[in-house]
N, C-alpha and C positions, 0 to 999 in steps of 0.2 A: 503495500501501501506505501503510496506516492501522494502528501501532505501538504498543504500551505495554507501559513498563519495571516494573518492582515491585522493592523492596528486600526487600520487607514488610513492610513500612511507610509506605509511602508510592506509590502508584503515577504515572506520568510518563507525561502524552499526552495529548491526541499527537500522535506525532509521526510524519517520512518515514524512510527509512531510515537517507539521509544527516542528518538530526539524530538519530539515536540512535550513530549511527558517533560523530558529533564532539559527542557527550556524557560516552558509553564514555570515550572518550581522551580527554576535557577533562578529564574530575574523577578520571581513574586505578582506575578502579571494575571491580571487582576477579568478573567476569564470572560464573567460577562460584556468587560469591549469591545474582546477580540473576534474573531472573525476563522474560518479552517476549509480547506474544501481539498478536495482531490480530484483525480483527474477526470470528473462530469464539470469540472469549473461554477457548482455550484458555492456559491457561499451560505455555510453554516453558524450560529453562533455557538462560539468553541465552550461554552457550559456548558452545553445543553449535549455535543458531541465530547467532550474529554473523557468521560465516563469507557464510552465503546473504544474511543485512542487509547487508553491506560490499559486494556483491558487487552489488546491486540501487541501492546509494546512490549519486544522481547530485543531484548539488548547485547547486538554484540561480544562476546567476550573477546582481549585480545589476545594475539596465538602465541605462546608461551611451549609450544608443544617443540622434547629438544635440549631444552635447558637444563641450569642442572644446577639450581640457585638456594638457602635454604634463609633465601634475607627476609624479611615479615613483609608483609603484602601492603602498606597504607606505603600512597604514590610521595610522600611529602624523602626527599635525602638529611639523614642525621647531621651532617656537614652546616649545609644552608638552611635556610626557613622556603619553601619557594610558596611560589601564588599562580594558582591556576584559573584559568578565565574561563570555565565549563558548556557559558552560551557562545562566546566567544570565538572557538571553537567547534557549537550548534551550528553558525553560519557559514561558518568558513568552508565547510564540508559538502554547507550546501551550498557554497560558490565554485567548487570543484564538481557537484554533479551535473550545474550547469554549464558547467563550462565543456564537462562531454559531452552530453547529451546535444548540446551544438556541434560536438563534430559526427553522433551519429546521424540528427536531422543529416546533416551535408551528404554523409553516406549516399543515407536510408534512397538520399533524392537523388545520386547519384545510380544509384544502382535500375532506380522505377525507371533515367531514364534506356539503357541499355536493355533492362525490358520495351520497353516501345520505339527503339530502335531510333533514339534519334539523341540530340547533343546536348548533352545536358547545362545545365540552367550556367554560365560563369560568373555566377554566386558561391555556386556548389563550389569547387573548387580552392584550393585554397596555391598559393606561389610558397616560395622558401621562408621569407621574409613572413609571412602570417606563420605559419605550421611553426618559426624558430622562436618565434614573439606567446605563442597558444604554452607555448614546453617551459617556454620561463614562467607564464604565469600558472597554470599548474603546479608545474614543481614549486614554487614561492606560497604559492594558496599552503597548495598541502603539508608544509613544513610549519606557518604558519600555525594552521590545526595542531599541527603534534604538539607544537609548545607551548601550544592555549588547555589542550587536550591533557598536557603529558604524558605523551607518545615515549618522547624522548625518554626524560627522567627516566620508564620505566627498562627502556635499553639499553640501559648507562647502570641503575640500576641492578639485571643482569651483567652485569661482566663485571661488578665491584666482590669486593672481593668482603667474604666472611655480614656476621654485622655491625650493625654502628660497635658496638659495646667494647666491635676489635679494632677501632680506630681507621676502619675502611673506606669515611670522607670524615676529616677534620677541619676541625674550621679557625683560624688562629687569627683575629686580631689583636692585630696593634698598640701597645700602649704608649704608646714614642713616635715621633717625625722622624728623628735622625735618624739617617738610613743606615751608618753604622749600629745601633742601637734597635731595626726592626734585624739586620741580620739576627746580631746576636741573639734575641728575642726568639727569630728561628729558626740557628741552628741547636737554641737550647733545648729548644721545643720538639726534634726530629731525635735530641739521644732520646732526651727521655721515652719516650714515647720507641723508640727502635727502631725507625722507618726511616734514616739518615741515610741507608744502601740498598735504600726499595725499591722497583720501580712500577709508573702512574707518571701522573698527570696533576698537573696544578695551575689553579690558577692565584693570576693579582689584582684584586679591585681594591675600588675605591666607589665609597655608600655603600650602595647594591649594581652598583655600574662592575661589569666584569672587562678589562682593559687588558689582557689578555691571561694563554692558554698556551701552558704549555706541554709536554712531555719527556720523559726519561727512562730509557730502559734498559741503564748503568746504576746510574745512581743519582734522587731527589734532588739530596743534601749539594753535589757537586754539579749540578747542571746549577740548579734558583741560587746558588750559594756563591760556586768562584764562575763558571761559563755565563752568569746575566748578571750580576756582576754592577753595577753602576748604570744599567738600563735604566732605562726612562719610565716601565712600569715600578723601579721600587720606588723610586724619588715619588710618584705621585699616588700609589696604593696603601690601604690601610688596613687592608686584610688580604687571607692569601687562605687561599681552601684546598686541601689533596685530598686525593685520590686511589685509591690504588684495584689494582684487577686482582684477581683469584687467578689468572691469569694473565704469563706478561706480552706471553707476545695478543692480547689483547689491548696494547696500553694507546696501538695510537687506533683503532677503533677508540677507544675513550675519549681521548680527545678528540675530533673527526664528530664523535655527538653534540659534546663540550661545547663544541666552539658555531656547530646548529641550535645548539639551543638556550646556547645568551648569548654573540654576535658579539665580539671581546671586538676593542676599537682599534686596539695597539695590532693586531695581530695583519700579518699581511699575506696568508696560504687559510685555506678552510680548512687546511687537514687533508691527507691522505683518503679518500676517500670508498672506503672496504668495505663501508657498517652496513647494519640492519636498516636504518636509514634512507642509503648509498644505491644495496637490491634493493627496496620498493620502488622507487624511482629511478631504476632502471625498466623493469618490469613497464614501468607509465608507460614512460617513451618510449616502449617495444610495441604499448598499444596503442598510443596517439600516429603513433606513424600507421598500426593497420587500420587503421579510423579515416588518417587523412590517403592513405592512397586510390588513386584518382581509376 
């Protein structure tokens, strides 16, 4: 079932029944002021239709098959409190559906033209430039959905070692502004926790803004305190976050996911693109190419 909801000024959709329920609840919508319609395009009062929509709501669960983790099921990562946006995530997934629907409609008309043995309308054809823009738009929208929904956080959690009490995700707030003092504080912390020479990812922050995200497959301490000494992010940061992967071979995957989720301001690279997110983006690109095929 595909649904659209409206407050009279904006229309949200297409949505599944489960997404409608989640959006209404998260936004605390006054149902008597909203309307809903399905593929029949007949608008009805939301408050009258909501019981049937709720009964039809079946939420698809994330596919975690093949993962081996004993980490807690809650979405928030211990080292840093995360803020999700369920309503915004639903709006983004609706945008993705609309973009794919547009491609499907064009493809359908090209197929019909073949059946009728005539030339398809130029409006149903896509230039390489138009196709590139659509791919970019879908990719950007999907990533925004993952950020708002917490999907990337789930992927990071799957890669992270142990549980929070084992310091798999640590957050250190600097109690000074002098760089030398910051470095001493971090060095003391890493040594006390026994993770100075561990492999993992690190993030420099200023308030809630991620400045720089990196990784080390040899020694976090050496990378941060020696290789990065006097870097600009040491001057600007007021805290650091450190994450340890369960398997050091996944360090670059974790870095990639962290960069995708937090968009650090100083990084000059998006990381090595071999993460779970990149697997999905590759499949999406293949599907788009198929739908755009003349």
